[in-house]
C-alpha positions in Angstrom: 0.0 0.0 0.0 1.4 3.3 -1.0 2.1 6.2 1.4 -0.5 8.4 -0.3 -3.2 5.8 0.1 -2.3 5.1 3.8 -2.4 8.9 4.5 -5.7 9.2 2.7 -7.2 6.4 4.7 -6.1 7.9 8.0 -7.6 11.3 7.0 -10.8 9.5 5.9 -11.1 7.5 9.2 -10.6 10.7 11.2 -13.3 12.4 9.0 -15.7 9.5 9.6 -15.2 9.6 13.4 -15.5 13.3 13.5 -18.7 13.2 11.4 -20.2 10.6 13.7 -19.3 12.5 16.8 -20.7 15.8 15.5 -23.9 14.1 14.3 -24.3 12.3 17.6 -23.9 15.5 19.5 -26.1 17.7 17.3 -29.1 15.4 16.6 -30.1 14.9 20.3 -29.8 18.6 20.8 -32.3 19.0 18.0 -34.6 16.4 19.4 -33.7 13.8 16.7 -32.1 10.4 16.8 -29.3 8.8 15.0 -31.0 6.7 12.3 -29.5 4.1 10.0 -29.7 6.6 7.1 -28.0 9.3 9.2 -25.3 6.8 10.2 -24.7 5.8 6.5 -24.5 9.4 5.5 -22.0 10.1 8.3 -19.8 7.3 6.9 -20.5 7.6 3.2 -19.9 11.4 2.9 -16.3 11.3 4.2 -15.6 8.2 2.1 -16.9 9.9 -1.1 -15.3 13.3 -0.4 -12.4 13.0 2.0 -10.8 9.9 0.6 -10.3 11.0 -3.0 -9.4 14.6 -2.1 -6.9 13.6 0.6 -5.5 10.8 -1.7 -4.9 13.4 -4.4 -3.3 15.8 -1.9 -1.0 13.2 -0.5 -0.1 11.9 -4.0 0.8 15.5 -5.2 2.9 15.9 -2.1 4.7 12.6 -2.9 5.3 13.8 -6.5 6.6 17.1 -5.3 9.0 15.4 -2.8 10.1 13.0 -5.5 10.7 15.9 -7.9 12.6 17.8 -5.2 14.8 14.7 -4.6 15.5 14.4 -8.4 16.3 18.1 -8.6 18.7 17.8 -5.6 20.3 14.7 -7.3 20.6 16.6 -10.6 22.2 19.6 -8.7 24.7 17.2 -7.0 25.6 15.6 -10.4 25.9 19.0 -12.0 28.2 20.2 -9.2 30.4 17.0 -9.7 30.4 17.5 -13.4 31.3 21.2 -13.0 34.1 20.4 -10.6 35.4 17.8 -13.0 35.2 20.2 -16.0 37.0 22.9 -14.0 39.7 20.5 -13.0 40.1 19.4 -16.7 40.4 23.0 -17.7 43.3 23.4 -15.2 45.2 20.4 -16.5 47.5 19.9 -19.4 45.9 17.5 -21.8 49.1 15.5 -22.5 50.7 15.1 -19.1 47.9 15.7 -16.7 49.9 18.3 -14.9 48.7 21.8 -14.2 48.6 24.0 -17.3 50.4 27.3 -17.4 47.4 29.4 -16.2 46.6 27.1 -13.3 50.2 26.9 -12.2 50.7 30.6 -12.3 47.7 31.0 -10.1 49.2 28.7 -7.5 52.6 30.4 -7.8 51.0 33.8 -7.1 49.1 32.3 -4.1 52.3 30.8 -2.8 54.1 34.1 -3.1 51.3 35.8 -1.1 51.6 33.2 1.6 55.4 33.1 1.7 55.6 34.6 5.2 55.2 31.2 6.7 56.8 28.0 5.2 59.7 28.4 2.9 59.3 27.4 -0.8 61.4 27.1 -3.9 60.5 27.5 -7.5 62.1 25.2 -10.1 62.0 26.1 -13.8 62.8 22.9 -15.7 63.6 22.4 -19.4 64.0 19.1 -21.3 67.5 19.1 -22.8 67.8 18.8 -26.6 64.1 18.3 -27.0 63.9 19.6 -30.5 66.5 17.1 -31.6 64.4 14.3 -30.1 61.3 15.5 -32.1 63.4 15.9 -35.3 65.1 12.5 -35.0 62.4 10.3 -33.6 59.2 12.2 -34.3 56.6 14.0 -32.3 55.0 10.8 -31.0 58.2 9.9 -29.2 58.6 13.5 -28.1 55.1 13.3 -26.5 56.1 10.0 -24.8 59.2 11.7 -23.5 57.2 14.6 -22.0 54.8 12.1 -20.3 57.7 10.0 -18.9 59.2 13.2 -17.4 55.9 14.2 -15.9 55.5 10.8 -14.4 59.0 10.9 -13.0 58.2 14.3 -11.4 55.1 13.0 -9.8 57.0 9.9 -8.5 59.9 11.9 -7.0 58.0 14.9 -5.7 54.7 13.5 -4.6 52.2 15.6 -2.8 54.8 18.1 -1.4 55.1 19.9 -4.7 52.9 21.7 -7.3 53.9 20.7 -10.8 52.9 22.3 -14.0 53.7 22.2 -17.7 54.1 25.8 -18.7 55.4 25.5 -22.3 56.2 22.9 -24.9 59.1 21.1 -23.1 59.2 23.4 -20.1 57.9 22.5 -16.7 57.8 24.4 -13.4 57.6 23.1 -9.8 56.9 24.7 -6.5 58.6 22.9 -3.7 56.5 23.7 -0.6 57.9 23.9 2.9 61.5 23.3 1.9 64.6 25.3 1.2 68.4 25.1 1.3 70.1 21.8 1.2 66.8 19.9 1.4 65.6 21.6 -1.8 69.0 20.8 -3.5 68.6 17.1 -2.5 65.1 16.9 -3.9 66.2 18.6 -7.1 69.1 16.3 -7.6 66.9 13.2 -7.0 64.6 14.5 -9.7 67.4 15.2 -12.1 68.9 11.7 -11.6 65.5 10.0 -11.9 64.9 11.6 -15.3 68.5 11.0 -16.5 67.9 7.3 -15.7 65.1 7.0 -18.2 65.7 5.1 -21.4 62.7 5.6 -23.6 62.0 3.1 -26.4 61.9 4.8 -29.8 61.0 1.9 -32.1 63.1 -1.1 -33.0 66.2 -1.2 -30.9 66.5 2.5 -30.6 66.2 4.3 -27.2 66.1 8.0 -26.2 68.1 9.2 -23.2 66.4 12.0 -21.4 67.8 14.8 -19.2 66.7 18.1 -17.8 68.2 21.4 -16.8 66.8 23.1 -13.7 66.9 26.7 -12.4 65.9 27.3 -8.8 64.8 30.5 -7.0 63.7 31.1 -3.4 60.2 32.2 -2.8 60.4 34.8 0.0 57.9 37.3 1.6 59.2 39.9 -0.9 58.8 37.7 -3.9 56.3 38.3 -6.7 55.5 35.6 -9.2 57.1 37.7 -12.0 60.3 38.2 -10.0 60.7 34.7 -8.8 60.1 33.3 -12.3 62.6 35.7 -13.8 65.3 34.6 -11.3 64.5 30.9 -11.8 64.7 31.4 -15.6 68.1 33.1 -15.3 69.3 30.1 -13.2 67.9 27.8 -15.8 70.0 29.4 -18.5 73.0 29.2 -16.3 72.4 25.4 -16.0 72.0 25.1 -19.8 75.1 27.1 -20.5 77.0 25.1 -17.8 76.6 21.9 -19.8 72.9 20.8 -19.3 71.7 17.9 -17.1 72.3 20.0 -14.0 70.7 22.5 -11.7 71.6 26.1 -10.8 70.3 27.7 -7.5 69.8 31.3 -6.6 72.6 32.4 -4.3 74.5 29.1 -4.8 75.2 28.7 -8.5 75.5 25.5 -10.5 75.2 22.2 -8.8 77.5 19.9 -10.7 75.8 16.8 -12.0 76.9 13.6 -10.3 75.8 10.5 -12.1 
């Protein structure tokens, strides 16, 4: 039995009882008696009137509640879809890392909050990447970028914000670290990527390496300034022989295999 019918029966029963009580109270006061016809009318009238009207009312309430539930479900699904779409819009389609716009937003937020934990910006460039594309093709080049992105996620984990900000250029915010610890993390990342031997068809393989420029994120930093310094350090690493890192205030960290 549906909820609407149960509700309608309850209302009808109350109506029948109320009708009988009123009739039994009024008729004696008028000098009349409760006859069989009067009794039937007291029962029949609520059945004919209260039952269908109350059933319709309860049924409409059920439909409204069901529609409200469906609407709430649709809103939840829309919110999930919107969040997924927003997340997709923040991601680089090839590597799954943050794209340039999303990364810069996080860098600006980190600079604004730099009064508390220390942080370091790494600008990373794949060495000789044009030669990889020219010699092995763009498909292998794409695989190289994905392999480097995977290595960054593997080495850096949740303690870093990682983005692909250009063709073969990446950027990383190392949160809550500085000094020798940042150098250690950077070196582990460089060695991890240098260890990759990427299949390129047949018996050919591609050796990968990166150059890294590092700049401190301080309370006085702006996103523009810290990126400029990290870029300068990146060029120092490139000019110093590639496959190495250069740190603000320290200089080039010589690559150790």
